[in-house]
C-alpha positions in Angstrom: 3.8 -3.7 -16.8 3.1 -0.1 -15.7 5.4 1.6 -13.2 4.0 1.8 -9.7 3.2 5.2 -8.1 4.4 5.1 -4.5 2.5 7.6 -2.3 4.3 7.9 1.0 2.1 9.0 4.0 4.8 9.3 6.8 3.0 11.0 9.7 -0.8 11.6 9.5 -2.8 13.1 12.3 -3.1 10.2 14.7 0.1 8.4 15.7 2.0 9.9 18.6 5.4 9.2 20.1 3.6 7.3 22.9 2.2 5.0 20.2 5.5 4.6 18.4 8.8 6.4 18.6 9.3 5.7 14.9 6.7 8.2 13.7 8.3 11.4 12.5 6.6 14.4 14.2 8.8 17.5 14.0 9.6 19.1 10.7 13.2 18.0 11.0 12.1 14.4 11.6 9.6 14.4 8.7 12.2 15.9 6.3 14.9 13.3 7.3 12.4 10.4 7.1 11.1 11.5 3.7 14.5 12.0 2.3 15.6 8.6 3.5 12.6 7.0 1.9 13.3 8.9 -1.4 16.6 7.1 -1.6 14.6 3.8 -1.7 12.0 5.0 -4.2 9.1 7.4 -3.6 6.9 9.0 -6.3 5.0 11.5 -4.0 4.6 12.3 -0.3 1.5 13.3 1.5 2.4 15.5 4.5 0.8 16.4 7.8 2.3 19.1 10.0 2.5 18.7 13.8 3.0 21.4 16.5 5.6 21.3 19.3 3.3 19.0 21.4 2.9 16.6 18.5 -0.7 17.6 17.7 -1.9 18.3 14.2 -1.4 21.8 13.1 -2.7 24.0 10.2 0.1 26.6 10.6 1.5 27.3 7.1 5.0 28.0 8.6 5.3 24.4 9.6 4.3 23.2 6.1 6.7 25.7 4.5 9.6 24.3 6.5 8.8 20.7 5.7 8.2 21.3 2.0 11.2 23.5 1.4 13.4 21.1 3.4 12.4 18.2 1.2 12.7 20.1 -2.0 16.2 21.5 -1.3 17.4 17.9 -1.6 14.7 16.3 -3.8 13.2 19.1 -5.9 11.4 16.6 -8.2 9.5 14.8 -5.5 5.7 15.5 -5.7 4.4 16.9 -2.5 0.8 16.9 -1.3 -0.3 18.9 1.7 -3.3 17.9 3.8 -6.4 20.1 4.1 -8.1 17.7 6.4 -11.1 18.6 8.6 -10.4 15.9 11.2 -9.0 18.3 13.8 -9.9 21.8 12.7 -13.0 22.9 10.8 -12.5 26.5 9.8 -12.0 27.1 6.1 -9.3 29.7 6.8 -7.2 27.1 8.7 -7.9 24.2 6.3 -7.0 26.3 3.3 -4.0 28.1 4.8 -1.5 25.8 3.2 -2.8 26.6 -0.2 -1.4 30.1 0.1 2.2 29.0 0.1 4.2 30.1 -2.9 7.5 29.4 -4.6 9.5 26.5 -3.3 6.9 25.9 -0.6 3.9 25.6 -2.9 2.3 22.1 -2.8 1.8 20.3 -6.0 -1.4 18.7 -4.7 -3.6 19.1 -1.7 -6.0 16.6 -0.2 -9.7 16.9 -0.8 -11.8 14.4 1.1 -15.1 14.0 -0.8 -17.5 13.6 2.1 -17.6 13.4 5.9 -16.1 10.2 7.4 -16.6 8.5 10.7 -13.4 6.9 12.1 -13.2 4.7 15.2 -13.3 7.5 17.7 -13.6 10.6 15.7 -15.3 12.2 12.6 -13.8 14.1 9.8 -16.5 16.6 8.9 -16.6 17.7 5.3 -19.8 19.6 4.4 -20.6 20.1 0.8 -20.0 23.9 1.1 -16.5 23.2 2.6 -15.6 20.7 -0.2 -16.6 23.1 -2.9 -14.8 26.0 -1.2 -11.6 24.0 -1.0 -11.9 22.8 -4.6 -12.4 26.4 -5.7 -9.3 27.6 -3.8 -7.2 24.7 -5.2 -8.3 25.6 -8.7 -7.6 29.3 -8.1 -4.1 28.6 -6.8 -3.2 26.0 -9.4 -2.9 23.1 -7.0 -4.3 19.7 -8.1 -6.7 18.0 -5.6 -5.7 14.6 -4.3 -9.2 13.2 -4.2 -9.6 11.0 -1.1 -12.5 8.5 -1.4 -13.4 6.0 1.3 -16.6 4.7 -0.4 -18.7 4.8 -3.6 -20.6 7.9 -2.6 -17.4 9.9 -2.5 -16.5 8.9 -6.1 -20.0 10.0 -7.1 -19.4 13.4 -5.5 -16.2 13.8 -7.4 -18.3 13.3 -10.6 -20.6 16.1 -9.4 -17.6 18.4 -8.9 -16.4 17.6 -12.4 -19.8 18.6 -13.8 -19.6 21.9 -11.9 -16.2 22.5 -13.5 -14.3 22.4 -10.2 -12.1 19.5 -11.1 -9.9 19.2 -14.2 -8.5 16.0 -15.6 -6.4 14.0 -15.0 -8.0 13.2 -11.7 -5.8 11.7 -9.0 -7.7 9.5 -6.4 -6.6 7.9 -3.2 -9.0 5.0 -2.6 -8.7 4.1 1.0 -10.1 0.8 2.4 -10.7 -0.9 5.8 -12.0 2.1 7.8 -14.7 0.9 10.2 -17.5 3.0 8.6 -16.5 2.8 4.9 -15.6 0.4 2.1 -13.9 -2.7 3.4 -10.6 -4.1 2.3 -11.7 -6.9 -0.1 -11.4 -7.5 -3.8 -15.0 -6.8 -4.5 -15.0 -3.4 -2.9 -11.8 -2.4 -4.6 -13.1 -3.6 -8.0 -16.4 -1.7 -7.7 -14.7 1.6 -6.7 -12.2 1.4 -9.5 -15.0 0.6 -12.0 -16.8 3.7 -10.9 -13.9 6.2 -11.3 -14.4 8.8 -13.9 -12.5 8.7 -17.2 -9.0 10.1 -17.1 -8.5 8.9 -13.5 -5.2 7.9 -11.9 -5.4 6.2 -8.6 -3.6 4.7 -5.7 -4.9 2.1 -3.2 -4.4 2.4 0.5 -5.8 0.8 3.6 -5.8 1.3 7.3 -4.2 -1.0 10.0 -3.8 -4.7 9.3 -5.3 -4.2 5.8 -2.4 -2.2 4.5 -0.1 -4.9 3.3 -2.8 -6.9 1.4 -4.1 -3.8 -0.3 -0.6 -2.7 -1.2 0.0 -6.1 -2.7 -3.2 -5.9 -4.7 -2.1 -2.4 -6.0 1.1 -3.9 -7.2 -0.8 -6.7 -9.0 -3.5 -4.7 -10.8 -1.4 -1.8 -12.1 -2.0 1.5 -10.3 -0.4 3.2 -7.3 0.1 2.3 -3.6 -0.3 4.5 -0.6 2.1 3.4 2.2 3.2 4.7 5.5 2.7 5.1 9.2 -0.3 7.4 8.8 -2.3 4.4 8.0 -0.5 1.6 9.9 2.2 1.6 12.5 2.8 -2.1 12.6 5.1 -4.2 10.3 3.2 -7.5 10.9 -0.4 -8.3 11.4 0.2 -10.0 14.7 1.4 -6.6 15.9 4.7 -7.8 17.4 6.9 -5.3 15.6 6.5 -1.6 15.2 7.4 -0.4 11.7 9.3 2.5 10.2 8.3 4.1 7.0 11.5 2.6 5.5 10.4 -0.9 6.6 7.0 -0.6 5.0 8.5 0.9 1.8 11.2 -1.7 1.4 8.6 -4.5 1.6 6.4 -2.8 -1.0 9.2 -2.1 -3.4 10.4 -5.8 -3.1 6.9 -7.0 -3.9 6.5 -4.6 -6.8 9.9 -5.5 -8.2 9.0 -9.2 -8.1 6.1 -8.5 -10.3 8.1 -6.4 -12.7 6.7 -3.1 -11.4 9.5 -0.5 -10.9 8.6 2.6 -8.9 7.5 5.5 -11.0 9.9 8.4 -10.9 8.5 11.7 -9.7 9.3 13.4 -13.0 7.4 10.7 -14.9 4.4 11.1 -12.5 4.5 14.9 -13.0 3.9 14.4 -16.7 1.2 11.8 -16.0 -0.6 14.0 -13.5 -0.3 17.3 -15.4 2.1 18.9 -12.8 4.8 21.4 -13.4 8.4 20.4 -13.4 10.7 22.0 -10.8 12.1 24.3 -13.5 8.6 25.5 -14.3 7.7 26.0 -10.6 5.3 23.8 -8.6 1.6 23.0 -8.8 -0.7 22.0 -11.6 -0.3 22.9 -15.3 -4.0 23.5 -15.7 
């Protein structure tokens, strides 16, 4: 069977220390947590920076510290930086991380393909913003991590492909279970996978109680799995035990190994996704 891409999402924009002491917030905590998870087996990591108060930040200095801290120990690990519009809306802030260079340059950056309503908040992604971010990623040689929460977002990716703003291979995160988007069931997963453009590589993720089931499905059908406290802070669906990223990762790897799915090594995923090796620098090959 194919090897499993493991996409670690350790922090996100929502969990705070008051929600769980186990979420890594500071650059030092994020670096330590990611490196510990890399020992278990991680293909790529999707990072969010936080300020000294624990709130989401766009400041490139924070991302530079996190990315270089990881790469000094794990230079091959694929790193994606967020360009989310959930907290700040200005293009200059959302794209600031794309200006990082050298050891701090992200390999990928998130590109959410439409606006999204969450439980208590919206992530606003106007067409002009999506196009501007895609253009900047293309200019900087950073591959988009295409975030799709429903079928319409996949269709918008096809539109960007027609405009020449996305180049294959295309890497998608298909995320299920959000209250206003595709739900976490086999039919929704199958339809979204079926609608992906040719030359697509994808990982499945889900929010809250849906994470474990969708991760198990990812291990079965042969793709990648998105895992971490960004999407779910609980180890069990009864919510009696708060998880760590290592807890969630260990369980996923155990399930995958039972099915004969070893974790894909970062260097293998770099070739699959058309990313440069550490010796070549970082970012996309084309």
